[in-house]
MDAnalysis code that builds the backbone (N, CA, C; Angstrom):
import MDAnalysis as mda
import numpy as np

u = mda.Universe.empty(657, n_residues=219, atom_resindex=np.repeat(np.arange(219), 3), trajectory=True)
u.add_TopologyAttr("name", ["N", "CA", "C"] * 219)
u.add_TopologyAttr("resid", np.arange(1, 220))
u.add_TopologyAttr("resname", ["MET", "THR", "ALA", "ALA", "ASN", "ALA", "ALA", "GLY", "LYS", "PHE", "VAL", "THR", "LEU", "GLU", "GLY", "ILE", "GLU", "GLY", "ALA", "GLY", "LYS", "SER", "SER", "LEU", "VAL", "THR", "ALA", "ILE", "VAL", "GLY", "ALA", "LEU", "GLU", "ARG", "ALA", "GLY", "HIS", "VAL", "VAL", "CYS", "ALA", "THR", "ARG", "GLU", "PRO", "GLY", "GLY", "THR", "THR", "LEU", "ALA", "GLU", "ARG", "VAL", "ARG", "GLN", "ILE", "VAL", "LEU", "GLU", "PRO", "GLY", "PRO", "GLU", "THR", "ILE", "SER", "ALA", "THR", "THR", "GLU", "THR", "LEU", "LEU", "MET", "PHE", "ALA", "ALA", "ARG", "GLY", "ILE", "HIS", "LEU", "ASP", "ASN", "ARG", "ILE", "ARG", "PRO", "ALA", "LEU", "ALA", "ALA", "GLY", "GLU", "TRP", "VAL", "VAL", "CYS", "ASP", "ARG", "PHE", "THR", "ASP", "ALA", "THR", "ARG", "ALA", "TYR", "GLN", "GLY", "ALA", "GLY", "ARG", "GLY", "VAL", "SER", "HIS", "GLY", "LEU", "ILE", "GLU", "ALA", "LEU", "ALA", "SER", "SER", "ILE", "HIS", "GLY", "ASP", "LEU", "GLN", "PRO", "ASP", "LEU", "THR", "LEU", "LEU", "VAL", "ASP", "VAL", "PRO", "VAL", "GLU", "LEU", "GLY", "LEU", "ALA", "ARG", "ALA", "ARG", "GLN", "ARG", "GLN", "GLN", "VAL", "ALA", "ASP", "ARG", "ILE", "GLU", "ALA", "GLN", "THR", "VAL", "ALA", "PHE", "PHE", "THR", "ARG", "VAL", "ARG", "SER", "CYS", "TYR", "LEU", "ALA", "LEU", "ALA", "ALA", "ALA", "ASP", "ALA", "LYS", "ARG", "TYR", "ARG", "VAL", "LEU", "ASP", "GLY", "THR", "GLN", "SER", "LEU", "GLU", "GLN", "VAL", "ARG", "ALA", "ALA", "ALA", "GLU", "ARG", "ALA", "VAL", "LEU", "GLU", "LEU", "ALA", "ALA", "THR", "GLN", "ARG", "GLY", "LEU", "PRO", "THR"])
u.atoms.positions = np.array([
    [241.366, -99.325, 8.746],
    [241.926, -100.196, 7.708],
    [241.209, -99.953, 6.391],
    [241.943, -99.930, 5.300],
    [241.360, -99.947, 3.966],
    [241.926, -101.140, 3.231],
    [241.246, -101.520, 2.150],
    [241.749, -102.648, 1.378],
    [243.145, -102.379, 0.861],
    [243.465, -101.095, 0.610],
    [244.758, -100.743, 0.053],
    [245.894, -101.052, 1.012],
    [245.600, -101.227, 2.322],
    [246.641, -101.509, 3.286],
    [246.992, -102.996, 3.340],
    [246.213, -103.830, 2.678],
    [246.455, -105.257, 2.674],
    [247.014, -105.668, 1.325],
    [247.449, -106.945, 1.228],
    [247.990, -107.430, -0.032],
    [246.907, -107.512, -1.094],
    [245.688, -107.832, -0.663],
    [244.592, -107.923, -1.611],
    [243.975, -106.579, -1.900],
    [243.151, -106.534, -2.938],
    [242.419, -105.317, -3.302],
    [240.933, -105.639, -3.381],
    [240.133, -104.602, -3.222],
    [238.679, -104.730, -3.201],
    [238.120, -104.035, -4.438],
    [237.584, -104.834, -5.371],
    [237.058, -104.326, -6.632],
    [235.550, -104.561, -6.660],
    [234.779, -103.518, -6.988],
    [233.323, -103.664, -7.082],
    [232.859, -103.340, -8.497],
    [231.748, -103.961, -8.886],
    [231.129, -103.690, -10.180],
    [229.732, -103.152, -9.935],
    [229.377, -102.103, -10.677],
    [228.075, -101.464, -10.509],
    [227.436, -101.213, -11.871],
    [226.126, -100.976, -11.859],
    [225.385, -100.670, -13.076],
    [223.925, -101.033, -12.909],
    [223.097, -100.492, -13.776],
    [221.673, -100.797, -13.713],
    [221.411, -102.216, -14.215],
    [220.160, -102.644, -14.111],
    [219.787, -103.970, -14.603],
    [220.133, -104.084, -16.091],
    [220.692, -105.221, -16.475],
    [220.995, -105.464, -17.876],
    [222.242, -104.787, -18.393],
    [223.025, -104.188, -17.497],
    [224.253, -103.529, -17.947],
    [225.292, -104.527, -18.429],
    [225.237, -105.749, -17.881],
    [226.192, -106.773, -18.286],
    [227.354, -106.948, -17.335],
    [227.286, -106.294, -16.172],
    [228.409, -106.359, -15.240],
    [228.672, -107.761, -14.702],
    [227.597, -108.517, -14.452],
    [227.780, -109.850, -13.869],
    [228.626, -110.750, -14.755],
    [228.477, -110.597, -16.070],
    [229.244, -111.425, -16.994],
    [230.722, -111.061, -17.004],
    [231.063, -109.898, -16.437],
    [232.459, -109.473, -16.395],
    [233.228, -110.124, -15.256],
    [232.517, -110.602, -14.237],
    [233.202, -111.129, -13.064],
    [234.144, -112.263, -13.438],
    [233.668, -113.209, -14.244],
    [234.501, -114.345, -14.629],
    [235.754, -113.888, -15.369],
    [235.590, -112.902, -16.264],
    [236.734, -112.399, -17.029],
    [237.752, -111.724, -16.115],
    [237.253, -110.938, -15.163],
    [238.159, -110.231, -14.250],
    [238.896, -111.219, -13.357],
    [238.155, -112.194, -12.836],
    [238.784, -113.208, -11.986],
    [239.868, -113.949, -12.766],
    [239.567, -114.320, -14.004],
    [240.548, -115.023, -14.810],
    [241.800, -114.197, -15.053],
    [241.623, -112.913, -15.346],
    [242.775, -112.039, -15.594],
    [243.644, -111.907, -14.351],
    [243.006, -111.763, -13.199],
    [243.768, -111.625, -11.950],
    [244.474, -112.926, -11.583],
    [243.788, -114.040, -11.782],
    [244.422, -115.326, -11.461],
    [245.603, -115.601, -12.372],
    [245.484, -115.238, -13.637],
    [246.619, -115.410, -14.556],
    [247.792, -114.529, -14.150],
    [247.491, -113.425, -13.468],
    [248.551, -112.539, -12.977],
    [249.097, -112.981, -11.630],
    [248.592, -114.103, -11.123],
    [249.151, -114.674, -9.909],
    [248.424, -114.349, -8.624],
    [247.234, -113.779, -8.706],
    [246.489, -113.397, -7.509],
    [245.466, -114.466, -7.136],
    [245.194, -114.585, -5.851],
    [244.085, -115.395, -5.358],
    [242.863, -114.483, -5.280],
    [241.744, -114.942, -5.822],
    [240.583, -114.058, -5.976],
    [239.343, -114.680, -5.345],
    [238.597, -113.848, -4.647],
    [237.289, -114.214, -4.101],
    [236.231, -113.453, -4.886],
    [235.399, -114.174, -5.637],
    [234.312, -113.557, -6.397],
    [233.019, -113.692, -5.603],
    [232.279, -112.582, -5.470],
    [231.083, -112.617, -4.650],
    [230.064, -111.600, -5.157],
    [228.928, -111.458, -4.448],
    [227.898, -110.542, -4.921],
    [227.094, -109.980, -3.754],
    [226.375, -108.904, -4.036],
    [225.458, -108.311, -3.060],
    [224.124, -107.987, -3.720],
    [223.018, -108.008, -2.946],
    [222.990, -108.604, -1.609],
    [223.232, -110.097, -1.698],
    [223.843, -110.637, -0.682],
    [224.165, -112.059, -0.663],
    [225.624, -112.290, -0.377],
    [226.164, -113.346, -0.952],
    [227.581, -113.638, -0.811],
    [227.921, -114.675, 0.238],
    [227.014, -114.904, 1.181],
    [227.163, -115.989, 2.158],
    [225.796, -116.653, 2.296],
    [225.767, -117.806, 2.928],
    [224.500, -118.531, 3.062],
    [223.438, -117.675, 3.758],
    [223.803, -117.047, 4.862],
    [222.840, -116.243, 5.608],
    [222.477, -114.973, 4.847],
    [223.457, -114.315, 4.257],
    [223.182, -113.087, 3.501],
    [222.307, -113.370, 2.285],
    [222.452, -114.555, 1.686],
    [221.588, -114.917, 0.559],
    [220.132, -115.067, 1.006],
    [219.914, -115.476, 2.244],
    [218.550, -115.560, 2.769],
    [217.940, -114.165, 2.905],
    [218.763, -113.197, 3.290],
    [218.279, -111.815, 3.354],
    [217.994, -111.307, 1.942],
    [218.840, -111.662, 0.978],
    [218.619, -111.287, -0.420],
    [217.251, -111.759, -0.898],
    [216.901, -112.966, -0.526],
    [215.620, -113.529, -0.940],
    [214.465, -112.690, -0.405],
    [214.575, -112.245, 0.834],
    [213.536, -111.396, 1.421],
    [213.409, -110.097, 0.637],
    [214.547, -109.502, 0.295],
    [214.549, -108.203, -0.383],
    [213.970, -108.292, -1.790],
    [214.328, -109.320, -2.536],
    [214.044, -109.345, -3.964],
    [212.769, -110.084, -4.364],
    [212.396, -111.100, -3.615],
    [211.244, -111.895, -4.050],
    [209.932, -111.138, -3.832],
    [209.109, -111.048, -4.870],
    [207.786, -110.450, -4.685],
    [206.968, -111.287, -3.701],
    [206.142, -110.620, -2.923],
    [205.320, -111.345, -1.963],
    [204.141, -110.507, -1.515],
    [203.299, -111.064, -0.653],
    [202.082, -110.362, -0.252],
    [202.323, -109.198, 0.698],
    [203.461, -109.193, 1.395],
    [203.728, -108.126, 2.346],
    [204.574, -107.029, 1.714],
    [204.318, -105.802, 2.092],
    [205.090, -104.678, 1.575],
    [206.373, -104.497, 2.377],
    [207.374, -103.980, 1.705],
    [208.643, -103.627, 2.353],
    [208.890, -102.161, 2.024],
    [208.921, -101.319, 3.027],
    [209.132, -99.893, 2.781],
    [210.548, -99.654, 2.278],
    [210.764, -98.488, 1.692],
    [212.090, -98.145, 1.172],
    [213.127, -98.128, 2.285],
    [212.745, -97.614, 3.453],
    [213.688, -97.579, 4.574],
    [214.003, -98.984, 5.064],
    [212.972, -99.831, 5.172],
    [213.200, -101.208, 5.602],
    [214.076, -101.949, 4.602],
    [213.848, -101.717, 3.310],
    [214.680, -102.332, 2.279],
    [216.140, -101.935, 2.456],
    [216.365, -100.675, 2.764],
    [217.728, -100.185, 2.986],
    [218.368, -100.866, 4.186],
    [217.613, -100.999, 5.265],
    [218.135, -101.664, 6.456],
    [218.471, -103.124, 6.166],
    [217.629, -103.787, 5.370],
    [217.909, -105.176, 5.001],
    [219.183, -105.270, 4.151],
    [219.360, -104.328, 3.250],
    [220.573, -104.317, 2.425],
    [221.819, -104.226, 3.295],
    [221.779, -103.351, 4.283],
    [222.951, -103.206, 5.145],
    [223.102, -104.373, 6.108],
    [222.000, -105.003, 6.508],
    [222.104, -106.210, 7.329],
    [222.824, -107.310, 6.552],
    [222.401, -107.514, 5.291],
    [223.070, -108.501, 4.447],
    [224.536, -108.128, 4.236],
    [224.782, -106.844, 4.061],
    [226.164, -106.371, 3.829],
    [227.043, -106.631, 5.046],
    [226.517, -106.388, 6.227],
    [227.293, -106.639, 7.433],
    [227.665, -108.105, 7.579],
    [226.717, -108.990, 7.311],
    [226.970, -110.432, 7.352],
    [228.042, -110.808, 6.325],
    [227.896, -110.263, 5.131],
    [228.822, -110.537, 4.029],
    [230.237, -110.074, 4.363],
    [230.340, -108.864, 4.878],
    [231.646, -108.321, 5.236],
    [232.327, -109.160, 6.308],
    [231.574, -109.494, 7.352],
    [232.169, -110.212, 8.479],
    [232.601, -111.623, 8.118],
    [231.860, -112.258, 7.236],
    [232.084, -113.682, 6.988],
    [232.798, -114.003, 5.686],
    [232.889, -113.013, 4.774],
    [233.557, -113.321, 3.511],
    [234.539, -112.240, 3.073],
    [234.088, -110.993, 2.959],
    [234.948, -109.970, 2.376],
    [236.154, -109.672, 3.254],
    [235.933, -109.347, 4.524],
    [237.065, -109.013, 5.392],
    [238.037, -110.189, 5.576],
    [237.544, -111.415, 5.798],
    [238.497, -112.538, 5.906],
    [239.320, -112.746, 4.640],
    [238.697, -112.577, 3.475],
    [239.446, -112.753, 2.225],
    [240.540, -111.701, 2.089],
    [240.203, -110.446, 2.351],
    [241.198, -109.381, 2.267],
    [242.315, -109.589, 3.289],
    [241.943, -110.015, 4.496],
    [242.949, -110.259, 5.529],
    [243.905, -111.373, 5.136],
    [243.413, -112.313, 4.321],
    [244.246, -113.421, 3.846],
    [245.077, -113.034, 2.622],
    [244.948, -111.785, 2.172],
    [245.718, -111.327, 1.023],
    [245.067, -111.582, -0.314],
    [243.789, -111.979, -0.301],
    [243.080, -112.239, -1.556],
    [242.516, -110.942, -2.139],
    [242.302, -110.952, -3.445],
    [241.528, -109.910, -4.091],
    [240.044, -110.285, -3.971],
    [239.213, -109.288, -3.732],
    [237.769, -109.505, -3.684],
    [237.137, -108.771, -4.859],
    [236.376, -109.500, -5.685],
    [235.644, -108.911, -6.806],
    [234.161, -109.086, -6.498],
    [233.475, -107.986, -6.234],
    [232.103, -108.038, -5.736],
    [231.133, -107.368, -6.711],
    [230.126, -108.128, -7.108],
    [229.053, -107.625, -7.962],
    [228.087, -106.829, -7.076],
    [228.249, -105.511, -7.073],
    [227.516, -104.523, -6.283],
    [228.061, -104.403, -4.851],
    [227.970, -103.153, -4.351],
    [228.321, -102.870, -2.956],
    [227.515, -101.631, -2.552],
    [228.023, -100.827, -1.668],
    [227.226, -99.724, -1.105],
    [226.828, -98.678, -2.140],
    [227.582, -98.514, -3.195],
    [227.165, -97.569, -4.240],
    [225.813, -97.970, -4.822],
    [225.521, -99.265, -4.848],
    [224.219, -99.717, -5.325],
    [223.109, -99.232, -4.401],
    [223.365, -99.222, -3.102],
    [222.370, -98.716, -2.151],
    [222.174, -97.218, -2.341],
    [223.263, -96.508, -2.569],
    [223.145, -95.071, -2.827],
    [222.295, -94.805, -4.069],
    [222.493, -95.634, -5.092],
    [221.786, -95.423, -6.354],
    [220.350, -95.930, -6.303],
    [220.161, -97.169, -5.848],
    [218.829, -97.788, -5.894],
    [217.919, -97.304, -4.767],
    [218.386, -97.431, -3.530],
    [217.528, -97.017, -2.425],
    [217.551, -95.496, -2.229],
    [218.712, -94.885, -2.467],
    [218.806, -93.442, -2.314],
    [218.129, -92.686, -3.442],
    [218.729, -92.730, -4.626],
    [218.168, -91.992, -5.767],
    [216.887, -92.620, -6.269],
    [216.861, -93.942, -6.337],
    [215.694, -94.617, -6.888],
    [214.467, -94.518, -6.009],
    [214.638, -94.829, -4.743],
    [213.485, -94.894, -3.839],
    [213.337, -93.663, -2.947],
    [214.333, -92.798, -2.934],
    [214.216, -91.568, -2.163],
    [214.582, -91.682, -0.703],
    [215.323, -92.706, -0.324],
    [215.769, -92.847, 1.059],
    [216.814, -91.772, 1.366],
    [216.782, -91.264, 2.575],
    [217.668, -90.184, 2.994],
    [219.143, -90.514, 2.766],
    [219.824, -89.602, 2.121],
    [221.281, -89.725, 1.937],
    [221.972, -89.842, 3.286],
    [221.498, -89.052, 4.259],
    [222.109, -89.078, 5.580],
    [222.002, -90.442, 6.238],
    [220.843, -91.094, 6.100],
    [220.668, -92.427, 6.681],
    [221.608, -93.424, 6.024],
    [221.677, -93.392, 4.695],
    [222.538, -94.333, 3.983],
    [223.991, -94.154, 4.389],
    [224.451, -92.914, 4.462],
    [225.857, -92.677, 4.811],
    [226.140, -93.026, 6.263],
    [225.163, -92.826, 7.138],
    [225.351, -93.219, 8.536],
    [225.485, -94.730, 8.660],
    [224.648, -95.469, 7.934],
    [224.727, -96.923, 7.943],
    [226.037, -97.409, 7.320],
    [226.432, -96.781, 6.218],
    [227.689, -97.162, 5.565],
    [228.871, -96.947, 6.507],
    [228.857, -95.820, 7.212],
    [229.943, -95.525, 8.150],
    [229.987, -96.542, 9.281],
    [228.813, -96.928, 9.755],
    [228.743, -97.886, 10.855],
    [229.162, -99.287, 10.423],
    [228.721, -99.712, 9.235],
    [228.959, -101.088, 8.790],
    [230.366, -101.284, 8.225],
    [230.852, -100.304, 7.457],
    [232.176, -100.505, 6.821],
    [232.932, -99.203, 6.620],
    [232.825, -98.294, 7.561],
    [233.497, -97.006, 7.395],
    [234.999, -97.101, 7.220],
    [235.593, -98.198, 7.723],
    [237.038, -98.379, 7.605],
    [237.436, -99.151, 6.355],
    [236.471, -99.487, 5.519],
    [236.769, -100.291, 4.328],
    [235.982, -99.767, 3.135],
    [236.695, -99.352, 2.107],
    [236.076, -98.841, 0.883],
    [236.687, -99.570, -0.316],
    [235.976, -99.663, -1.419],
    [236.568, -100.305, -2.606],
    [237.802, -99.555, -3.103],
    [238.761, -100.298, -3.610],
    [239.938, -99.695, -4.247],
    [239.623, -99.282, -5.678],
    [238.705, -99.996, -6.310],
    [238.334, -99.722, -7.700],
    [236.873, -100.112, -7.895],
    [236.120, -99.227, -8.552],
    [234.736, -99.535, -8.898],
    [234.570, -99.397, -10.399],
    [234.099, -100.461, -11.041],
    [233.821, -100.457, -12.471],
    [232.329, -100.236, -12.657],
    [231.968, -99.127, -13.280],
    [230.573, -98.829, -13.577],
    [230.308, -99.150, -15.042],
    [229.487, -100.167, -15.277],
    [229.126, -100.530, -16.646],
    [227.865, -99.738, -16.975],
    [227.995, -98.765, -17.851],
    [226.907, -97.826, -18.121],
    [226.218, -98.139, -19.443],
    [224.885, -98.244, -19.376],
    [224.075, -98.420, -20.583],
    [222.831, -97.547, -20.469],
    [222.239, -97.139, -21.603],
    [220.953, -96.443, -21.544],
    [219.911, -97.321, -20.853],
    [218.998, -96.682, -20.144],
    [218.010, -97.420, -19.352],
    [217.190, -98.383, -20.209],
    [216.704, -97.916, -21.350],
    [215.845, -98.765, -22.182],
    [216.584, -100.019, -22.633],
    [217.855, -99.891, -22.991],
    [218.646, -101.048, -23.419],
    [218.851, -102.013, -22.261],
    [219.203, -101.492, -21.099],
    [219.422, -102.349, -19.948],
    [218.188, -103.126, -19.561],
    [217.035, -102.462, -19.541],
    [215.806, -103.145, -19.164],
    [215.405, -104.183, -20.200],
    [215.621, -103.889, -21.472],
    [215.304, -104.863, -22.518],
    [216.154, -106.117, -22.351],
    [217.423, -105.940, -22.050],
    [218.305, -107.089, -21.829],
    [217.851, -107.890, -20.610],
    [217.544, -107.176, -19.516],
    [217.164, -107.850, -18.273],
    [215.892, -108.660, -18.457],
    [214.941, -108.115, -19.197],
    [213.659, -108.792, -19.355],
    [213.724, -109.946, -20.343],
    [214.755, -109.948, -21.192],
    [214.960, -111.085, -22.089],
    [215.461, -112.306, -21.326],
    [216.273, -112.068, -20.307],
    [216.900, -113.196, -19.612],
    [216.057, -113.753, -18.474],
    [215.033, -113.007, -18.019],
    [214.208, -113.490, -16.921],
    [212.733, -113.352, -17.265],
    [211.999, -114.431, -17.020],
    [210.562, -114.406, -17.294],
    [209.798, -113.634, -16.217],
    [210.232, -113.754, -14.962],
    [209.562, -113.091, -13.849],
    [210.524, -112.103, -13.225],
    [210.153, -110.826, -13.217],
    [211.008, -109.789, -12.650],
    [210.940, -109.820, -11.133],
    [212.073, -109.548, -10.467],
    [212.043, -109.437, -9.008],
    [211.526, -108.057, -8.607],
    [211.496, -107.777, -7.315],
    [210.895, -106.539, -6.823],
    [211.585, -105.299, -7.376],
    [212.876, -105.382, -7.620],
    [213.601, -104.216, -8.126],
    [213.536, -104.151, -9.639],
    [213.684, -105.275, -10.307],
    [213.614, -105.271, -11.771],
    [212.260, -104.786, -12.281],
    [211.231, -104.927, -11.455],
    [209.883, -104.548, -11.868],
    [209.617, -103.045, -11.775],
    [210.611, -102.264, -11.366],
    [210.415, -100.825, -11.228],
    [210.309, -100.144, -12.597],
    [209.937, -98.878, -12.580],
    [209.653, -98.127, -13.796],
    [210.926, -97.607, -14.475],
    [210.746, -97.148, -15.708],
    [211.852, -96.507, -16.428],
    [212.332, -95.279, -15.662],
    [211.416, -94.518, -15.094],
    [211.798, -93.323, -14.333],
    [212.679, -93.700, -13.146],
    [212.351, -94.792, -12.482],
    [213.160, -95.272, -11.358],
    [214.591, -95.539, -11.811],
    [214.744, -96.305, -12.885],
    [216.081, -96.664, -13.342],
    [216.822, -95.471, -13.941],
    [216.097, -94.503, -14.437],
    [216.738, -93.278, -14.912],
    [217.384, -92.547, -13.744],
    [216.691, -92.503, -12.616],
    [217.266, -91.883, -11.410],
    [218.479, -92.671, -10.928],
    [218.373, -93.987, -10.973],
    [219.491, -94.835, -10.542],
    [220.717, -94.596, -11.418],
    [220.516, -94.610, -12.724],
    [221.649, -94.398, -13.637],
    [222.272, -93.019, -13.425],
    [221.455, -91.998, -13.279],
    [221.973, -90.643, -13.071],
    [222.804, -90.567, -11.796],
    [222.356, -91.263, -10.760],
    [223.117, -91.272, -9.507],
    [224.465, -91.953, -9.695],
    [224.472, -93.085, -10.381],
    [225.740, -93.770, -10.636],
    [226.729, -92.860, -11.365],
    [226.252, -92.183, -12.391],
    [227.144, -91.304, -13.156],
    [227.640, -90.152, -12.299],
    [226.783, -89.648, -11.410],
    [227.202, -88.572, -10.510],
    [228.243, -89.081, -9.514],
    [228.056, -90.280, -9.002],
    [229.043, -90.861, -8.088],
    [230.394, -91.025, -8.783],
    [230.354, -91.487, -10.028],
    [231.598, -91.675, -10.781],
    [232.298, -90.349, -11.035],
    [231.524, -89.322, -11.360],
    [232.110, -88.003, -11.623],
    [232.729, -87.415, -10.360],
    [232.132, -87.713, -9.206],
    [232.609, -87.157, -7.947],
    [233.823, -87.900, -7.397],
    [234.084, -89.091, -7.891],
    [235.196, -89.906, -7.374],
    [235.901, -90.597, -8.535],
    [236.464, -89.779, -9.415],
    [237.090, -90.316, -10.626],
    [238.316, -91.179, -10.316],
    [238.919, -90.985, -9.165],
    [240.089, -91.792, -8.809],
    [239.705, -93.251, -8.584],
    [238.546, -93.474, -7.981],
    [238.110, -94.839, -7.683],
    [237.349, -95.469, -8.843],
    [236.594, -94.688, -9.557],
    [235.683, -95.202, -10.586],
    [236.339, -95.304, -11.957],
    [235.926, -96.318, -12.710],
    [236.163, -96.395, -14.142],
    [234.808, -96.667, -14.792],
    [234.406, -95.805, -15.717],
    [233.124, -95.967, -16.392],
    [233.360, -96.713, -17.699],
    [232.686, -97.847, -17.852],
    [232.803, -98.672, -19.053],
    [231.540, -98.529, -19.884],
    [231.713, -98.428, -21.200],
    [230.587, -98.277, -22.116],
    [229.961, -99.640, -22.373],
    [228.826, -99.909, -21.711],
    [228.180, -101.198, -21.820],
    [227.480, -101.444, -23.142],
    [227.447, -100.432, -24.029],
    [226.859, -100.643, -25.349],
    [227.878, -101.244, -26.326],
    [229.133, -101.295, -25.933],
    [230.148, -101.910, -26.782],
    [229.994, -103.425, -26.773],
    [230.745, -104.090, -27.636],
    [230.701, -105.551, -27.666],
    [231.202, -106.112, -26.338],
    [230.770, -107.335, -26.029],
    [231.198, -107.974, -24.789],
    [232.712, -108.072, -24.726],
    [233.349, -108.350, -25.850],
    [234.813, -108.466, -25.880],
    [235.468, -107.134, -25.531],
    [234.912, -106.034, -26.039],
    [235.479, -104.728, -25.744],
    [235.301, -104.350, -24.282],
    [234.133, -104.642, -23.731],
    [233.887, -104.321, -22.322],
    [234.778, -105.171, -21.426],
    [234.906, -106.447, -21.763],
    [235.785, -107.321, -20.979],
    [237.223, -106.822, -21.006],
    [237.687, -106.425, -22.180],
    [239.065, -105.950, -22.303],
    [239.285, -104.708, -21.454],
    [238.314, -103.796, -21.455],
    [238.436, -102.571, -20.663],
    [238.438, -102.885, -19.171],
    [237.584, -103.821, -18.757],
    [237.524, -104.198, -17.347],
    [238.823, -104.866, -16.899],
    [239.317, -105.794, -17.706],
    [240.565, -106.471, -17.368],
    [241.718, -105.478, -17.303],
    [241.749, -104.548, -18.244],
    [242.812, -103.544, -18.254],
    [242.797, -102.704, -16.972],
    [241.611, -102.345, -16.513],
    [241.497, -101.512, -15.314],
    [242.006, -102.237, -14.070],
    [241.631, -103.509, -13.907],
    [242.074, -104.221, -12.711],
    [243.562, -104.551, -12.784],
    [244.072, -104.834, -13.970],
    [245.503, -105.122, -14.087],
    [246.340, -103.868, -13.880],
    [245.804, -102.710, -14.248],
    [246.480, -101.448, -13.933],
    [246.570, -101.251, -12.423],
    [245.489, -101.580, -11.719],
    [245.510, -101.489, -10.256],
    [246.533, -102.452, -9.673],
    [246.579, -103.660, -10.209],
    [247.555, -104.651, -9.734],
    [248.989, -104.187, -9.985],
    [249.216, -103.576, -11.152],
    [250.556, -103.078, -11.467],
    [250.944, -101.944, -10.533],
    [249.995, -101.075, -10.212],
    [250.264, -99.978, -9.281],
    [250.625, -100.515, -7.907],
    [249.938, -101.581, -7.501],
    [250.215, -102.204, -6.208],
    [251.643, -102.711, -6.154],
    [252.136, -103.242, -7.274],
    [253.493, -103.788, -7.305],
    [254.550, -102.734, -7.619],
    [254.083, -101.508, -7.879],
    [255.013, -100.439, -8.208],
    [255.524, -100.495, -9.624],
    [254.752, -101.166, -10.504],
    [255.162, -101.293, -11.899],
    [254.538, -100.191, -12.743],
    [255.153, -99.827, -13.875],
    [254.534, -98.835, -14.757],
    [253.266, -99.405, -15.359],
    [252.220, -98.565, -15.531],
    [250.950, -99.010, -16.094],
    [250.854, -98.663, -17.565],
])
């Protein structure tokens, strides 16, 4: 099964810290609802009560270390819970799902950023959701320095991932751009340095084009 086989569609948003993707969720949900769709807005890691508890383990700084491989396993554990209890039921009910981050984030952050084996990540992805892939991924792209400056303005205490180096986020951004280049049919790259209104308009246009394609209408 893929999301494309159901009435609903699966839309994901990706980008480095401070890209501004989270602020787009409300705009996208509003555009889809005005077009007559029922929408489930969610995020990763997290999205359900139990998955949010796993998110807390992953992100909160603490006295114990978490290896890159263990972090990856926790991400997929949270993802499995999220899929079983929120994403798959919503899609089965014909809803659109708009998710702030999904497996591409693991490829970028744990894979490129932390150096976790590509083979391990893809094996886990195949096991957890091999039959379900996003219909559309919006990558909000910004230079690393700009993204980190934005992220650090909004939060006084950085979480375990936000506290990483510029080199780390440079690897993450490069991976995202490579993923987008390799799958141009699924990805839309949005220029996150534009005004919020311009980025919102581009995001709304992309999801409404997908909705029009679903209905067989000209885009």
